[in-house]
PAKE-19551 format. One record per residue (C-alpha): x, y, z. Coordinates in Angstrom, 2 decimals, padded with zeros to 5 digits. Layout:
BEGIN
{{X, Y, Z}}
...
***
This chain:
BEGIN
{{-088.32, -004.22, -053.46}}
{{-085.96, -004.68, -056.39}}
{{-083.27, -007.40, -056.70}}
{{-080.51, -004.85, -055.98}}
{{-082.12, -003.90, -052.67}}
{{-082.91, -007.47, -051.61}}
{{-079.90, -009.49, -052.80}}
{{-077.08, -007.03, -052.11}}
{{-074.84, -007.73, -049.14}}
{{-071.42, -006.88, -047.70}}
{{-068.31, -008.20, -049.47}}
{{-067.32, -011.66, -048.24}}
{{-064.41, -012.86, -050.38}}
{{-061.25, -011.15, -051.62}}
{{-062.82, -010.98, -055.08}}
{{-065.84, -009.18, -053.59}}
{{-063.54, -006.54, -052.10}}
{{-061.75, -006.12, -055.42}}
{{-065.08, -005.43, -057.12}}
{{-066.03, -002.96, -054.39}}
{{-062.81, -000.95, -054.72}}
{{-063.24, -000.65, -058.49}}
{{-066.46, 001.28, -057.87}}
{{-064.24, 004.20, -056.83}}
{{-063.50, 006.82, -059.47}}
{{-059.86, 006.57, -060.52}}
{{-059.28, 002.93, -059.48}}
{{-058.61, 000.74, -062.53}}
{{-057.95, -002.49, -060.66}}
{{-057.35, -003.68, -057.10}}
{{-055.83, -006.67, -055.36}}
{{-055.90, -007.91, -051.76}}
{{-053.23, -010.17, -050.34}}
{{-053.30, -011.77, -046.86}}
{{-050.69, -010.31, -044.54}}
{{-048.08, -012.79, -043.31}}
{{-046.09, -010.22, -041.34}}
{{-047.90, -010.49, -038.02}}
{{-046.53, -013.29, -035.85}}
{{-046.77, -013.35, -032.06}}
{{-045.92, -015.87, -029.38}}
{{-047.79, -017.02, -026.33}}
{{-045.59, -017.44, -023.28}}
{{-047.06, -020.37, -021.36}}
{{-044.99, -019.67, -018.26}}
{{-045.95, -015.98, -017.99}}
{{-049.43, -016.49, -019.49}}
{{-049.04, -013.53, -021.84}}
{{-048.45, -012.66, -025.47}}
{{-045.03, -011.40, -026.51}}
{{-042.66, -011.04, -029.43}}
{{-039.36, -012.63, -028.29}}
{{-036.17, -012.33, -030.31}}
{{-033.38, -014.68, -031.27}}
{{-032.96, -018.17, -029.81}}
{{-035.55, -017.53, -027.10}}
{{-038.27, -018.45, -029.62}}
{{-037.03, -022.05, -029.66}}
{{-037.95, -022.59, -026.03}}
{{-040.87, -024.95, -025.40}}
{{-042.73, -022.35, -023.38}}
{{-043.47, -020.24, -026.48}}
{{-046.36, -021.07, -028.78}}
{{-046.31, -019.42, -032.23}}
{{-049.49, -017.58, -033.30}}
{{-050.05, -016.12, -036.78}}
{{-052.81, -013.54, -037.05}}
{{-055.42, -014.08, -039.76}}
{{-057.80, -011.57, -041.30}}
{{-055.27, -008.84, -042.12}}
{{-054.77, -007.76, -045.71}}
{{-052.48, -005.65, -047.86}}
{{-054.35, -003.66, -050.53}}
{{-052.79, -002.77, -053.89}}
{{-054.36, -000.32, -056.33}}
{{-053.87, 000.36, -060.01}}
{{-054.81, 003.91, -060.97}}
{{-056.69, 005.00, -064.07}}
{{-055.05, 007.56, -066.29}}
{{-056.76, 010.94, -066.59}}
{{-056.58, 012.32, -070.12}}
{{-053.69, 009.98, -070.84}}
{{-051.70, 011.13, -067.81}}
{{-051.04, 009.59, -064.41}}
{{-053.16, 011.13, -061.61}}
{{-051.61, 013.93, -059.59}}
{{-050.40, 013.42, -056.02}}
{{-053.38, 015.41, -054.74}}
{{-055.76, 013.14, -056.66}}
{{-054.01, 010.04, -055.29}}
{{-054.51, 011.33, -051.73}}
{{-058.23, 011.82, -052.43}}
{{-058.53, 008.29, -053.82}}
{{-056.68, 006.79, -050.84}}
{{-059.02, 008.59, -048.46}}
{{-062.06, 007.25, -050.29}}
{{-060.58, 003.73, -050.38}}
{{-059.94, 003.71, -046.63}}
{{-063.44, 005.04, -045.90}}
{{-065.07, 002.43, -048.14}}
{{-063.06, -000.44, -046.65}}
{{-063.82, 000.70, -043.11}}
{{-067.54, 000.89, -043.90}}
{{-067.67, -002.62, -045.35}}
{{-065.03, -004.63, -043.47}}
{{-066.13, -007.85, -041.83}}
{{-065.78, -008.86, -038.19}}
{{-062.20, -009.83, -037.25}}
{{-060.84, -008.45, -040.52}}
{{-058.82, -005.31, -041.17}}
{{-056.56, -003.76, -043.78}}
{{-052.95, -003.12, -042.86}}
{{-052.02, -000.74, -045.64}}
{{-053.00, 000.51, -049.09}}
{{-050.33, 000.79, -051.79}}
{{-050.71, 002.58, -055.11}}
{{-048.78, 000.60, -057.70}}
{{-046.55, 002.55, -060.06}}
{{-046.26, 002.06, -063.82}}
{{-043.43, 000.34, -065.66}}
{{-043.69, 001.07, -069.37}}
{{-043.06, -001.82, -071.72}}
{{-042.47, -001.63, -075.47}}
{{-042.59, -004.56, -077.87}}
{{-041.12, -005.27, -081.32}}
{{-041.87, -008.38, -083.36}}
{{-041.34, -009.81, -086.83}}
{{-044.34, -011.95, -087.72}}
{{-044.93, -014.08, -090.80}}
{{-048.55, -014.42, -091.94}}
{{-050.30, -016.64, -094.46}}
{{-050.87, -015.30, -098.00}}
{{-054.15, -013.52, -098.61}}
{{-054.83, -012.33, -095.05}}
{{-055.82, -008.77, -094.22}}
{{-052.60, -007.25, -092.81}}
{{-054.41, -004.41, -091.00}}
{{-056.78, -006.87, -089.33}}
{{-053.99, -009.21, -088.24}}
{{-051.85, -006.32, -086.94}}
{{-054.79, -004.88, -084.95}}
{{-055.66, -008.26, -083.42}}
{{-052.05, -008.95, -082.42}}
{{-051.73, -005.50, -080.81}}
{{-055.05, -005.86, -078.98}}
{{-054.23, -009.29, -077.60}}
{{-050.74, -008.27, -076.48}}
{{-052.12, -005.20, -074.70}}
{{-054.89, -007.21, -073.04}}
{{-052.39, -009.85, -071.90}}
{{-049.76, -007.50, -070.45}}
{{-052.09, -004.80, -069.09}}
{{-055.66, -006.17, -069.10}}
{{-058.69, -004.01, -068.35}}
{{-061.55, -005.13, -066.12}}
{{-064.84, -005.16, -068.04}}
{{-068.12, -003.95, -066.57}}
{{-071.46, -005.26, -067.77}}
{{-075.11, -004.34, -067.41}}
{{-077.53, -006.61, -065.55}}
{{-079.09, -007.81, -068.81}}
{{-075.70, -008.65, -070.30}}
{{-074.76, -010.69, -067.23}}
{{-078.02, -012.62, -067.50}}
{{-077.32, -013.27, -071.18}}
{{-073.88, -014.61, -070.17}}
{{-075.71, -017.32, -068.22}}
{{-075.22, -015.89, -064.73}}
{{-078.04, -016.34, -062.21}}
{{-079.48, -013.33, -060.43}}
{{-078.07, -014.65, -057.12}}
{{-074.55, -014.96, -058.60}}
{{-074.69, -011.46, -060.05}}
{{-075.50, -009.75, -056.73}}
{{-073.45, -012.04, -054.44}}
{{-071.07, -010.04, -052.24}}
{{-072.20, -006.77, -053.79}}
{{-073.19, -003.91, -051.44}}
{{-076.06, -001.58, -052.27}}
{{-074.14, 001.65, -052.97}}
{{-076.28, 004.77, -052.77}}
{{-075.46, 008.42, -053.29}}
{{-077.40, 011.69, -053.42}}
{{-077.95, 012.72, -057.04}}
{{-078.06, 016.51, -057.60}}
{{-080.18, 016.01, -060.71}}
{{-082.95, 014.43, -058.63}}
{{-083.08, 017.20, -056.01}}
{{-081.46, 015.24, -053.18}}
{{-083.11, 011.89, -053.84}}
{{-080.99, 008.82, -053.19}}
{{-079.90, 006.99, -056.33}}
{{-078.21, 003.63, -056.87}}
{{-074.75, 004.19, -058.42}}
{{-072.34, 001.78, -060.05}}
{{-070.11, 001.19, -063.04}}
{{-071.87, -002.11, -063.60}}
{{-071.27, -005.76, -062.84}}
{{-067.95, -007.63, -063.07}}
{{-067.76, -011.24, -064.17}}
{{-066.08, -013.09, -061.27}}
{{-064.35, -015.61, -063.57}}
{{-062.90, -012.84, -065.73}}
{{-061.66, -010.87, -062.72}}
{{-059.95, -013.85, -061.11}}
{{-058.00, -014.38, -064.35}}
{{-056.33, -010.97, -063.91}}
{{-053.59, -011.50, -061.32}}
{{-051.18, -008.85, -060.11}}
{{-048.41, -009.50, -062.59}}
{{-044.87, -009.57, -061.17}}
{{-043.11, -011.01, -064.21}}
{{-043.60, -011.52, -067.92}}
{{-042.72, -014.78, -069.67}}
{{-041.50, -014.28, -073.24}}
{{-042.91, -017.68, -074.21}}
{{-046.40, -016.44, -073.26}}
{{-046.07, -013.54, -075.70}}
{{-045.12, -015.94, -078.49}}
{{-048.23, -017.99, -077.66}}
{{-050.48, -014.91, -077.68}}
{{-049.29, -013.95, -081.18}}
{{-049.46, -017.51, -082.55}}
{{-053.13, -017.76, -081.49}}
{{-054.13, -014.93, -083.83}}
{{-055.83, -016.22, -086.96}}
{{-053.63, -015.75, -090.03}}
{{-050.28, -015.90, -088.20}}
{{-047.91, -018.53, -089.56}}
{{-044.92, -018.01, -087.27}}
{{-043.12, -015.45, -085.11}}
{{-039.63, -014.86, -086.48}}
{{-038.37, -012.61, -083.71}}
{{-039.67, -010.81, -080.61}}
{{-038.03, -008.43, -078.18}}
{{-039.11, -006.09, -075.41}}
{{-038.02, -002.54, -074.65}}
{{-037.93, -001.33, -071.07}}
{{-035.71, 001.73, -070.86}}
{{-038.57, 004.15, -070.15}}
{{-039.70, 003.37, -066.60}}
{{-042.18, 005.76, -065.03}}
{{-042.75, 006.78, -061.42}}
{{-040.31, 004.25, -059.91}}
{{-037.49, 005.01, -057.51}}
{{-035.14, 002.63, -059.31}}
{{-034.63, 003.76, -062.94}}
{{-032.47, 000.75, -063.83}}
{{-033.67, -001.31, -066.75}}
{{-034.58, -004.78, -065.45}}
{{-035.19, -006.29, -068.89}}
{{-032.50, -008.61, -070.20}}
{{-033.10, -009.85, -073.74}}
{{-031.00, -012.95, -073.04}}
{{-033.49, -014.36, -070.54}}
{{-036.97, -015.77, -071.08}}
{{-038.53, -014.20, -068.00}}
{{-038.75, -010.51, -067.14}}
{{-039.00, -009.50, -063.49}}
{{-040.95, -006.29, -062.94}}
{{-039.82, -003.71, -060.43}}
{{-041.27, -003.99, -056.94}}
{{-044.79, -002.58, -056.60}}
{{-044.97, -001.88, -060.33}}
{{-047.40, -003.00, -063.00}}
{{-046.53, -003.33, -066.69}}
{{-048.07, -000.80, -069.05}}
{{-048.18, -001.49, -072.79}}
{{-049.55, 001.31, -074.93}}
{{-050.57, 000.56, -078.51}}
{{-048.15, 003.23, -079.76}}
{{-045.29, 001.28, -078.13}}
{{-046.02, -001.85, -080.20}}
{{-044.06, -002.23, -083.44}}
{{-044.92, -005.27, -085.56}}
{{-043.41, -006.05, -088.93}}
{{-045.62, -008.37, -090.98}}
{{-044.14, -010.58, -093.69}}
{{-045.57, -013.04, -096.19}}
{{-044.10, -015.08, -099.02}}
{{-044.07, -011.90, -101.13}}
{{-042.05, -009.85, -098.65}}
{{-042.92, -007.23, -096.06}}
{{-046.54, -006.07, -095.88}}
{{-047.71, -002.48, -095.47}}
{{-050.19, -001.61, -092.71}}
{{-051.88, 001.63, -091.66}}
{{-050.49, 001.79, -088.12}}
{{-051.88, 005.25, -087.36}}
{{-055.44, 004.15, -088.22}}
{{-055.12, 000.94, -086.20}}
{{-053.91, 002.82, -083.11}}
{{-056.82, 005.25, -083.33}}
{{-059.34, 002.44, -083.66}}
{{-057.94, 000.40, -080.78}}
{{-057.91, 003.31, -078.35}}
{{-058.30, 002.33, -074.68}}
{{-061.12, 001.11, -072.45}}
{{-062.54, 003.39, -069.75}}
{{-065.31, 002.52, -067.34}}
{{-068.40, 004.73, -067.14}}
{{-071.35, 005.00, -064.77}}
{{-074.53, 003.14, -065.64}}
{{-078.06, 004.27, -064.88}}
{{-080.61, 002.41, -062.76}}
{{-082.24, 000.57, -065.73}}
{{-078.91, -001.18, -066.42}}
{{-078.24, -002.11, -062.77}}
{{-081.58, -003.29, -061.46}}
{{-084.95, -004.60, -062.60}}
{{-088.32, -003.25, -061.56}}
{{-090.81, -005.47, -059.70}}
{{-093.63, -006.74, -061.94}}
{{-096.76, -004.58, -061.86}}
{{-099.91, -006.08, -060.37}}
{{-103.19, -006.35, -062.29}}
{{-106.20, -004.70, -060.71}}
{{-109.28, -006.89, -060.77}}
{{-112.67, -005.25, -060.28}}
{{-114.31, -008.57, -059.52}}
{{-111.98, -009.13, -056.54}}
{{-112.44, -005.74, -054.89}}
***
């Protein structure tokens, strides 16, 4: 048997479930949060469970019980050809998510609901001073990449060999990872191991579900780029909000913290980043169109068996031992 067949197991932790859900086509990221909405009371006098209201709860005969093992699931969708998925596609993804969670849920655990997070578009403008002699195109591209990865990071998938080269043990790589199989039409009905690859646990846990953006963090991100001397000015644009019921702009330039709309994730496209670079000689010229083409966007893709598993070593036939 191969390592994938032997070491794979059901998801155990919240991070394991996040990895599992990202194996679904169309899911860019996923988060699970424990539900705190389920509180019951045990009535000692009546010897039954109930949900009393008002001041009755304060009576000594009621014992408060909070249910554990229930989770809220939040999904970030992948864009299809640069566009948000259709409602029909979202329904298909939700059905697949519910089926996958039901097939892999642990004992005494369940999932209360699944929410597809909407997109709140963010634009950014900045005046940045750089040191003399730096490559303006290179600095501009690095600033744009880091800002995009900070505001709307992508989860990276790796091959088995790459994970081993990162110093991960074979047990760590397959921990909490189910053995996902599917019929492959190209192999005439044979079962084939399918996956987008392996996710580094440490990297994934550093991508929280962002509910606010701190302006000071954006200054830090830009300052960390090699060649940047100082950030003269920085502002955010938030008038164009997609797929949200509340179209009001929640971005106030006078505050240092931006609260995102409920159940929304920030989206920062490279074309919505405008950076003016300056040096001691004045404003620098950059090829923005070329930089935007080169940065592009990251999309996950299926990997074949050789990148997901390793074959058992072949034995050596010995005539003298037959």
